[in-house]
C-alpha positions in Angstrom: 134.8 95.2 11.5 133.6 96.0 14.9 133.0 99.6 15.9 132.9 101.1 19.4 129.4 102.3 20.5 128.6 105.9 19.8 127.8 106.4 23.8 129.5 104.0 25.7 128.2 103.4 29.2 130.0 105.5 31.9 132.3 103.6 34.1 131.2 103.0 37.7 132.3 105.2 40.2 132.8 105.1 43.8 129.8 106.3 45.7 130.6 109.0 48.4 128.3 111.2 50.7 128.2 113.8 48.0 126.7 111.2 45.7 124.0 110.9 48.1 123.2 114.4 48.3 123.3 114.6 44.3 120.9 111.6 44.1 118.5 113.4 46.2 118.6 116.6 44.1 118.0 114.4 41.0 115.2 112.5 42.6 116.9 109.4 42.1 116.2 106.6 44.7 119.2 105.5 47.0 119.8 101.8 47.8 121.0 100.5 50.9 121.6 96.9 52.5 123.4 95.8 55.2 126.2 93.1 55.3 128.3 91.7 57.8 130.9 89.3 55.7 133.2 89.3 52.8 130.8 87.2 50.3 127.7 88.9 51.0 129.5 92.4 50.8 130.9 91.3 47.5 127.8 90.2 46.0 125.9 93.5 47.1 128.6 95.6 45.6 128.5 93.7 42.3 124.7 94.2 42.2 125.2 98.0 42.1 123.8 98.6 45.4 124.8 102.5 46.4 125.6 101.9 50.0 126.5 99.0 52.4 125.8 99.3 56.1 127.5 97.2 58.5 124.6 97.4 61.0 124.6 96.6 64.7 121.9 94.4 63.7 124.5 91.7 63.4 123.9 91.2 66.9 120.6 89.7 66.3 120.9 88.1 62.7 124.5 86.9 63.1 125.5 86.7 66.7 122.1 85.5 67.9 121.4 88.0 70.6 117.9 89.1 71.3 118.6 92.9 70.5 121.7 94.9 69.6 122.8 96.2 73.1 125.2 93.4 73.7 127.2 94.4 70.4 130.7 95.6 71.1 133.2 97.9 69.2 135.4 94.8 68.6 132.5 92.9 67.2 131.6 96.0 64.8 135.3 96.5 63.7 135.7 92.6 63.1 132.8 92.5 60.8 133.5 95.9 59.1 137.0 94.8 58.0 135.4 91.7 56.3 132.9 93.9 54.5 135.4 96.4 53.5 137.4 93.8 51.8 134.5 92.6 49.6 133.3 96.3 48.4 134.9 98.4 45.8 132.2 101.0 44.7 129.4 101.1 47.4 129.6 103.7 50.2 130.6 101.9 53.3 128.9 102.9 56.6 129.6 101.4 60.1 127.1 101.3 62.8 128.5 102.7 66.1 127.3 100.2 68.9 125.7 101.0 72.1 128.0 103.1 74.6 130.3 103.7 71.9 129.3 107.5 71.6 126.6 108.2 74.4 128.7 108.7 77.5 131.6 111.0 76.1 132.2 113.2 73.4 136.0 112.4 73.0 135.3 108.7 73.1 132.7 109.2 70.6 135.3 110.9 68.2 137.9 108.1 68.9 135.5 105.3 68.2 134.3 106.9 65.1 137.9 107.4 64.0 138.5 103.6 64.3 135.6 102.7 61.9 137.7 104.7 59.3 141.4 103.9 60.1 141.0 100.4 61.3 138.0 99.2 59.6 137.8 100.7 56.0 134.6 102.5 56.5 133.8 105.7 54.7 131.3 106.8 57.3 129.5 106.1 60.5 126.0 106.0 61.7 124.6 106.7 65.1 121.1 106.7 66.6 119.4 109.6 68.4 118.2 113.3 67.9 119.3 116.5 69.7 120.9 114.7 72.5 123.5 113.5 70.1 124.1 116.8 68.6 127.3 117.8 70.5 128.9 114.2 69.5 127.8 114.5 66.0 129.4 118.0 65.4 132.5 116.9 67.2 132.9 113.8 64.8 132.0 115.7 61.8 134.5 118.2 62.8 137.2 115.6 62.9 136.7 114.9 59.2 134.3 111.7 59.5 131.0 111.8 57.8 128.0 110.9 60.1 124.5 109.3 59.1 121.9 109.9 61.7 119.0 107.6 62.7 115.5 108.7 64.0 112.3 107.0 64.8 112.7 103.4 66.1 116.3 103.3 67.3 117.1 99.9 68.3 119.6 100.8 70.8 116.7 102.5 72.9 114.6 99.5 72.8 114.4 99.3 76.5 113.2 103.0 76.8 110.6 102.5 74.2 109.3 99.4 75.7 110.0 97.2 72.7 110.3 97.6 69.0 107.5 99.9 68.5 106.7 102.5 65.7 107.6 106.2 66.6 106.0 109.6 65.6 102.5 108.4 65.6 101.2 111.4 67.6 101.3 115.0 66.6 103.6 115.8 69.5 105.9 112.8 68.6 105.9 113.8 65.1 106.9 117.3 65.6 109.8 116.1 67.8 111.1 113.9 65.2 110.9 116.5 62.5 112.9 119.0 64.6 115.4 116.5 65.5 115.8 115.8 61.9 116.4 119.5 61.2 118.8 119.5 64.0 120.9 116.7 62.9 121.0 118.4 59.2 122.4 121.6 61.0 124.8 119.5 62.9 126.4 118.1 59.8 124.7 114.7 59.2 125.2 113.7 55.5 121.9 111.8 55.8 119.2 110.2 58.2 117.8 106.8 58.7 114.0 106.9 59.5 112.9 103.9 61.0 109.4 102.7 61.5 107.6 106.3 61.3 104.2 107.0 59.7 104.5 107.3 55.8 103.3 110.9 55.9 105.7 111.9 58.5 108.7 110.5 56.7 107.6 112.1 53.5 107.3 115.5 55.3 110.6 115.0 56.8 112.3 114.2 53.5 110.8 117.2 51.6 111.9 119.5 54.5 115.5 118.5 54.7 118.2 119.1 52.1 120.2 116.0 53.1 118.7 112.4 51.8 116.7 110.3 54.2 116.9 106.4 54.0 113.7 104.8 55.1 113.1 101.5 56.8 109.4 100.8 57.4 108.8 104.6 56.6 107.4 104.3 53.2 108.4 105.2 49.6 108.2 109.1 50.3 111.9 108.8 51.7 114.9 109.5 49.3 116.1 106.0 49.8 115.5 102.5 51.2 117.4 100.0 53.3 116.9 96.6 54.6 118.6 94.0 56.6 119.9 91.7 54.1 119.1 88.6 56.3 115.5 89.7 56.2 115.5 90.3 52.5 116.7 86.8 51.7 114.8 84.9 54.3 117.8 83.9 56.2 116.6 85.0 59.5 113.6 83.0 60.8 113.2 84.2 64.3 110.8 86.9 63.1 110.2 89.1 60.1 109.4 92.8 60.6 106.3 94.0 58.9 108.1 96.3 56.6 110.1 93.7 55.2 109.8 92.2 51.5 111.2 89.0 51.4 113.0 88.3 47.8 114.0 84.9 48.6 113.4 82.1 51.2 117.1 81.0 51.8 116.7 79.6 55.4 114.3 77.0 53.9 116.6 76.2 51.2 119.4 75.7 53.3 117.6 73.4 55.5 116.6 71.4 52.3 120.3 71.3 51.4 121.6 70.2 54.8 118.9 67.5 55.0 120.1 66.1 51.6 123.6 66.4 52.5 122.9 64.3 55.6 120.8 61.7 53.7 123.6 61.1 51.1 126.3 60.8 53.7 124.4 58.3 55.7 123.5 56.5 52.4 127.1 56.6 51.4 126.0 58.4 48.4 128.5 61.2 49.0 131.3 61.3 48.1 131.0 59.8 44.8 133.7 59.1 42.2 133.4 62.4 40.7 134.3 64.0 44.3 137.4 62.1 44.9 141.1 62.0 43.7 142.9 59.0 42.2 146.4 57.7 42.6 148.5 56.2 39.6 148.3 52.4 39.7 152.1 52.0 39.5 152.5 54.3 42.4 149.9 52.5 44.2 151.9 49.1 43.7 155.0 50.9 45.1 153.3 52.1 48.2 151.8 48.6 48.9 155.4 47.1 48.4 156.9 49.8 50.9 154.2 48.7 53.4 154.9 45.0 52.8 151.4 44.1 51.7 
């Protein structure tokens, strides 16, 4: 006779922005990965990852651009909708693309709202410090959760003169810490820290009540995010220093494609097990109909 376990495991709950804050309070690391399509999002959610970020990094790893600047709102909404269809539990965050929030606060609010209303996201992310406070306050005021992004902000790549680590001087570090405190005060529920020194990221994480999510910022952050294509070894143009590869799928894909090509050229594929048959009697009927 079977019996129920004394302490059955708790059912999985939808992750929210409140979940992020509670995890920080309990010193439980937060896990975040990017996704840009339905099957990847489904796999990430099934793996129990806390949050899925539909990043504008799709411009580089999916659309083939040199940087994130050409990505449009329509690009982002299209991919966000696909990801949302694959996620049941993870917190969904949509990346606001270049010029969707920088020029005009009302436009920033409208564009942020589209991520929730049209694309099924739970929150949005945008880059920048004190210069974005007015837009952040307005978006949060409209009931839309906002994640900040400091350090190396890819949409400012031309201003930085390339993809360079930030906050490596005392002046730069102090400005980044001040910006983080300003973003927290403005209502951000969390902040991505990208390519900043380990000690600085840890200091910022200690000073904030909201969680920090690091990418190239060390283990002192409250959570970590990676671009999934980098993690899987799917993107072979370059691999950032801070990436740990957990697979080499680009190489495996090349092998699979080459094997397929060889099988087709050798007429080894399709084999009998890959085809459908027709009843002999029906085949004879067809031949008589054709007069053969």
